[in-house]
Kinemage of the C-alpha trace (Angstrom):
@kinemage 1
@onewidth
@group {chain A} dominant
@subgroup {mainchain}
@vectorlist {calphas} color= white
{ca met a 1} P 285.307 264.460 -20.035
{ca phe a 2} L 283.550 262.632 -17.121
{ca ser a 3} L 279.950 262.814 -16.143
{ca gln a 4} L 277.299 261.216 -13.945
{ca glu a 5} L 273.568 261.371 -13.628
{ca val a 6} L 272.106 262.032 -10.120
{ca glu a 7} L 268.733 262.607 -8.709
{ca ile a 8} L 267.987 265.485 -6.552
{ca thr a 9} L 266.358 264.162 -3.329
{ca val a 10} L 266.493 267.134 -1.077
{ca pro a 11} L 262.899 268.297 -0.440
{ca val a 12} L 263.457 271.882 -1.624
{ca gly a 13} L 265.223 270.881 -4.867
{ca leu a 14} L 268.249 272.572 -6.065
{ca his a 15} L 267.326 275.985 -4.793
{ca ala a 16} L 268.719 278.531 -2.570
{ca arg a 17} L 270.950 277.306 0.149
{ca pro a 18} L 271.535 273.528 -1.536
{ca ala a 19} L 272.328 275.569 -4.828
{ca met a 20} L 274.752 277.733 -2.907
{ca tyr a 21} L 276.573 274.966 -1.504
{ca phe a 22} L 276.688 273.034 -4.847
{ca val a 23} L 278.236 276.017 -6.547
{ca gln a 24} L 280.708 276.688 -3.740
{ca lys a 25} L 281.822 272.989 -3.895
{ca ala a 26} L 282.038 273.097 -7.664
{ca ser a 27} L 284.103 276.125 -7.543
{ca glu a 28} L 286.785 274.284 -5.662
{ca phe a 29} L 287.906 272.383 -8.407
{ca arg a 30} L 289.853 273.292 -11.599
{ca ser a 31} L 287.935 271.450 -14.043
{ca ser a 32} L 285.075 273.069 -16.185
{ca ile a 33} L 281.965 271.793 -14.565
{ca trp a 34} L 278.294 271.816 -16.025
{ca leu a 35} L 275.004 270.946 -15.049
{ca asp a 36} L 272.633 269.503 -17.624
{ca phe a 37} L 268.769 269.400 -16.884
{ca asp a 38} L 265.761 269.734 -19.447
{ca asp a 39} L 267.976 270.091 -22.396
{ca arg a 40} L 269.928 272.929 -20.951
{ca arg a 41} L 273.589 273.166 -19.753
{ca val a 42} L 274.774 275.646 -17.310
{ca asn a 43} L 277.910 276.455 -15.713
{ca ala a 44} L 277.787 274.653 -12.375
{ca lys a 45} L 280.039 277.341 -10.870
{ca ser a 46} L 277.469 279.917 -11.453
{ca leu a 47} L 274.724 280.487 -8.827
{ca leu a 48} L 272.406 282.143 -11.151
{ca gly a 49} L 272.912 279.505 -13.707
{ca val a 50} L 272.116 276.850 -11.340
{ca leu a 51} L 269.022 278.483 -9.915
{ca ser a 52} L 267.831 279.405 -13.403
{ca leu a 53} L 267.350 275.757 -14.149
{ca gly a 54} L 264.534 275.444 -11.387
{ca ile a 55} L 265.572 271.964 -10.303
{ca glu a 56} L 262.880 270.325 -7.998
{ca gln a 57} L 262.979 267.145 -5.775
{ca gly a 58} L 263.094 264.073 -7.977
{ca ala a 59} L 264.595 265.701 -11.000
{ca lys a 60} L 267.667 263.792 -12.487
{ca val a 61} L 270.606 265.975 -13.485
{ca gln a 62} L 273.780 265.237 -15.285
{ca ile a 63} L 276.963 266.495 -13.901
{ca ile a 64} L 279.689 266.973 -16.604
{ca ala a 65} L 283.386 267.852 -16.013
{ca glu a 66} L 286.481 268.304 -18.065
{ca gly a 67} L 289.907 269.049 -16.880
{ca gln a 68} L 292.575 267.819 -14.783
{ca asp a 69} L 290.250 266.686 -11.709
{ca glu a 70} L 287.292 266.013 -13.767
{ca glu a 71} L 286.465 262.471 -12.192
{ca thr a 72} L 287.078 263.601 -8.569
{ca ser a 73} L 284.825 266.750 -9.065
{ca val a 74} L 281.910 264.769 -10.487
{ca ile a 75} L 282.092 261.964 -7.755
{ca arg a 76} L 282.352 264.613 -4.956
{ca leu a 77} L 279.480 266.704 -6.421
{ca ala a 78} L 277.431 263.561 -6.963
{ca gly a 79} L 278.093 262.475 -3.422
{ca leu a 80} L 277.089 266.054 -2.172
{ca ile a 81} L 273.784 265.674 -3.855
{ca lys a 82} L 273.020 262.141 -2.872
{ca ser a 83} L 273.826 263.066 0.894
{ca asn a 84} L 271.084 265.725 0.567
{ca phe a 85} L 273.893 268.091 1.223
{ca lys a 86} L 274.044 266.829 4.933
{ca glu a 87} L 277.969 267.103 4.973
{ca glu a 88} L 277.697 270.797 4.301
{ca leu a 89} L 274.727 271.949 6.225
């Protein structure tokens, strides 16, 4: 299991388009990936799950992965968030 905390800096938070890109990127990995926020954990490959967290700008989330590409998946997803989704938008 590998995890990393990251702060959401995109102005709209993890809503709509950023959430969609995050889920799409998470779905590329073989590992099971979760997003922890505010004492809740959801499947990071589920758009409804991610949106249900209501993550706003400034929130800190934990990305957790378990599986054969766990470290790579967490590092790349954290990088996507840190770049304000610029590599995808």
